[in-house]
ROFIVO-311328 format. One record per residue (C-alpha): residue in three letters; x, y, z. Coordinates in steps of 0.5 Angstrom, whole numbers, padded with zeros to 4 digits, always signed. Layout:
<sites>
alaXYZ...
</sites>
This chain:
<sites>
met+0454+0172+0139arg+0455+0176+0132val+0459+0181+0136leu+0464+0176+0140gly+0465+0173+0133lys+0468+0180+0130ile+0472+0181+0137thr+0475+0174+0136leu+0477+0175+0129tyr+0479+0182+0130leu+0484+0180+0135lys+0487+0174+0131cys+0488+0178+0125asn+0492+0183+0129arg+0495+0179+0134asn+0502+0180+0131thr+0501+0188+0131phe+0499+0189+0138phe+0502+0182+0142gly+0506+0177+0141asp+0504+0170+0139asn+0503+0167+0146met+0500+0173+0149ala+0495+0174+0144phe+0492+0167+0145ser+0492+0169+0152val+0488+0175+0151val+0483+0172+0146lys+0482+0167+0150ser+0480+0172+0156val+0476+0176+0152ser+0472+0170+0149gly+0471+0168+0156met+0469+0175+0158ala+0464+0176+0153ser+0461+0169+0154arg+0459+0170+0161leu+0457+0177+0159phe+0452+0174+0154ser+0450+0169+0159gln+0448+0173+0164thr+0444+0178+0159arg+0441+0172+0156gln+0438+0170+0163gln+0436+0177+0165tyr+0432+0178+0158val+0429+0171+0160ala+0427+0173+0167ser+0425+0180+0164ala+0420+0177+0159gly+0417+0172+0164phe+0416+0178+0169arg+0412+0181+0163ser+0408+0175+0161leu+0406+0175+0169leu+0404+0182+0169ser+0400+0181+0163phe+0397+0175+0165gln+0395+0178+0172ser+0393+0184+0168gly+0388+0180+0164gln+0386+0177+0170thr+0385+0183+0174thr+0381+0186+0168arg+0376+0180+0167ala+0375+0180+0175phe+0373+0188+0174ala+0369+0187+0169arg+0365+0181+0172ser+0364+0185+0178met+0361+0191+0175trp+0357+0187+0171tyr+0355+0183+0178met+0353+0190+0181ser+0350+0193+0175gly+0345+0187+0174ser+0342+0188+0181asn+0339+0194+0182ser+0332+0193+0184asp+0329+0192+0191lys+0330+0184+0191cys+0338+0185+0189ser+0343+0181+0193gly+0351+0182+0193pro+0354+0189+0194ala+0349+0193+0190gly+0344+0190+0194glu+0347+0192+0201val+0348+0199+0198his+0341+0200+0196his+0338+0197+0202lys+0342+0201+0207phe+0342+0208+0203gly+0336+0207+0198val+0341+0209+0193ser+0340+0204+0186val+0347+0202+0183gly+0348+0200+0176trp+0346+0202+0169pro+0338+0204+0167his+0333+0200+0170arg+0331+0193+0167cys+0324+0190+0167gly+0323+0182+0166cys+0324+0182+0159cys+0331+0185+0160gly+0329+0191+0155leu+0331+0198+0157his+0325+0203+0157thr+0327+0210+0156glu+0322+0216+0158gly+0322+0217+0150asp+0319+0210+0149lys+0314+0211+0155glu+0311+0217+0151leu+0311+0214+0145ser+0307+0208+0148lys+0302+0212+0151tyr+0301+0216+0144leu+0300+0210+0140lys+0295+0207+0145glu+0291+0213+0144glu+0292+0213+0137ile+0290+0206+0137lys+0284+0207+0141ser+0282+0213+0136glu+0283+0210+0130lys+0279+0204+0132glu+0273+0208+0133leu+0274+0211+0126his+0275+0205+0123glu+0269+0203+0117pro+0268+0195+0115val+0271+0193+0108his+0267+0195+0103lys+0266+0190+0098ile+0265+0191+0090glu+0259+0187+0087gly+0260+0182+0082phe+0268+0182+0084glu+0271+0177+0089leu+0276+0180+0093thr+0283+0177+0095leu+0288+0180+0100asp+0295+0179+0101gly+0298+0184+0106thr+0298+0191+0102asp+0296+0187+0095gly+0289+0186+0093lys+0286+0182+0087leu+0279+0183+0085thr+0277+0178+0080lys+0270+0176+0076ser+0268+0172+0069phe+0266+0176+0063ser+0263+0172+0057gly+0268+0167+0058glu+0274+0172+0060lys+0277+0173+0066val+0278+0180+0069thr+0283+0181+0074val+0284+0188+0078leu+0290+0188+0082phe+0292+0194+0086asn+0297+0196+0092val+0295+0201+0098asn+0302+0203+0099his+0303+0210+0098ser+0296+0211+0096val+0293+0215+0101glu+0291+0223+0101phe+0288+0227+0106glu+0281+0229+0103pro+0278+0235+0106ser+0271+0235+0108pro+0266+0240+0104glu+0265+0247+0107gly+0260+0247+0112ala+0261+0240+0114glu+0262+0239+0122glu+0266+0233+0121gly+0274+0234+0119gly+0277+0231+0113lys+0279+0224+0112met+0284+0220+0109lys+0283+0217+0103ser+0286+0212+0098tyr+0287+0213+0091pro+0291+0207+0089asn+0294+0206+0082phe+0291+0199+0079glu+0292+0194+0073val+0286+0191+0069gln+0288+0184+0066ile+0283+0181+0061ala+0285+0174+0059lys+0281+0170+0054ser+0283+0162+0053gly+0288+0161+0048lys+0290+0168+0047pro+0295+0173+0050thr+0293+0178+0056leu+0291+0185+0055thr+0293+0189+0061ile+0291+0196+0062gln+0294+0200+0067cys+0290+0206+0070arg+0290+0211+0075phe+0285+0216+0079val+0284+0223+0077asn+0284+0226+0084asp+0287+0233+0082glu+0283+0239+0084ile+0279+0242+0078glu+0281+0249+0077glu+0275+0255+0076gly+0272+0255+0069gln+0275+0248+0068glu+0269+0243+0066glu+0269+0237+0071glu+0272+0230+0068glu+0267+0225+0067asp+0271+0219+0069leu+0274+0218+0075phe+0280+0215+0073leu+0285+0215+0066ile+0289+0210+0062asp+0296+0211+0063glu+0299+0205+0059val+0297+0199+0055leu+0301+0192+0054val+0300+0185+0051his+0303+0179+0053asp+0303+0172+0054gly+0301+0171+0061glu+0307+0175+0064ser+0310+0182+0062his+0318+0183+0062asp+0323+0188+0060lys+0322+0187+0053thr+0315+0187+0053tyr+0312+0193+0048ile+0308+0199+0052met+0304+0204+0049gly+0303+0210+0053ser+0297+0214+0053glu+0301+0220+0051val+0302+0218+0044met+0296+0214+0044ala+0291+0216+0038gly+0285+0219+0041glu+0280+0214+0038leu+0284+0208+0041tyr+0283+0211+0048glu+0276+0212+0048met+0275+0205+0045leu+0279+0202+0051met+0275+0206+0056asn+0269+0203+0053met+0272+0196+0053leu+0273+0197+0060asp+0266+0200+0061glu+0263+0194+0059arg+0267+0189+0063gly+0264+0193+0070ile+0271+0198+0070thr+0267+0204+0071ser+0267+0211+0075glu+0263+0208+0080phe+0267+0202+0080ala+0273+0207+0081glu+0269+0210+0087asn+0268+0203+0090leu+0275+0201+0089ser+0277+0207+0093asp+0273+0206+0099leu+0275+0199+0099ala+0283+0201+0099ser+0282+0206+0104ser+0279+0201+0109val+0284+0196+0107glu+0289+0201+0108his+0286+0203+0115ile+0286+0196+0118leu+0294+0195+0116tyr+0295+0202+0119ile+0292+0200+0126asn+0296+0194+0125phe+0302+0198+0124leu+0301+0202+0130glu+0300+0196+0135gln+0306+0192+0132leu+0310+0199+0134asn+0307+0199+0141his+0308+0192+0142ile+0316+0194+0141thr+0316+0200+0145ser+0312+0197+0151ser+0316+0191+0151
</sites>
């Protein structure tokens, strides 16, 4: 329409130059009619073309969806009891049509899954044969919550609590020379001793095992654990609580704190029993982990 308007305006402005008044009006009228008819035909063709494209798009979408449904239908029927086109191909020619086989649980099983499941079953069986019962520590009450363990006891009006976690605590312990049996996995968790008196702040002593190999000529350590850090808090520590590390602690203070633990039953014998207890707990959790993993791969 903008082109038609420009042609009409141009002829009107220059009618005296090219034609006379009557002739110019007649030409303008003819050109306007032709342009109008041309525009109308073009618009009809555009509408028809747009409609045709919409129809093609609609038909293409219908074809795509129909093709997808057909592929889904054929791939979902690849067992001996399948029906439809895929079933006919399977029964006539013995050829399975579709994607990898599915079981009743609708999960895919690969060769890798089968090998892993087979290995896990053998591993679970052998680990259960090696498992030992949980070793309880005399005088302490044991509470387990997943990988967390807590030992509690009362001592002269105090509450003594030992906290530990078996994650990342396992090391391979070789058997002594000449022993028929091989080495075994042993847990040496860091542990925290809390000493709480009624109406007073709580003393927390964080400890770790001494399980490094002793070099030749070096005297063997008497204690099986060391003090790492000491802090005092009102029932719960936080980032603003002052912590004293053993590396900056006076030797006399360190020895007195070790004696304090010894009087409350936190001795080298306790540490050895704690290692046995943690090893049993960790082994149970390891077997449970293998069973859960096998459940995933076999379902």
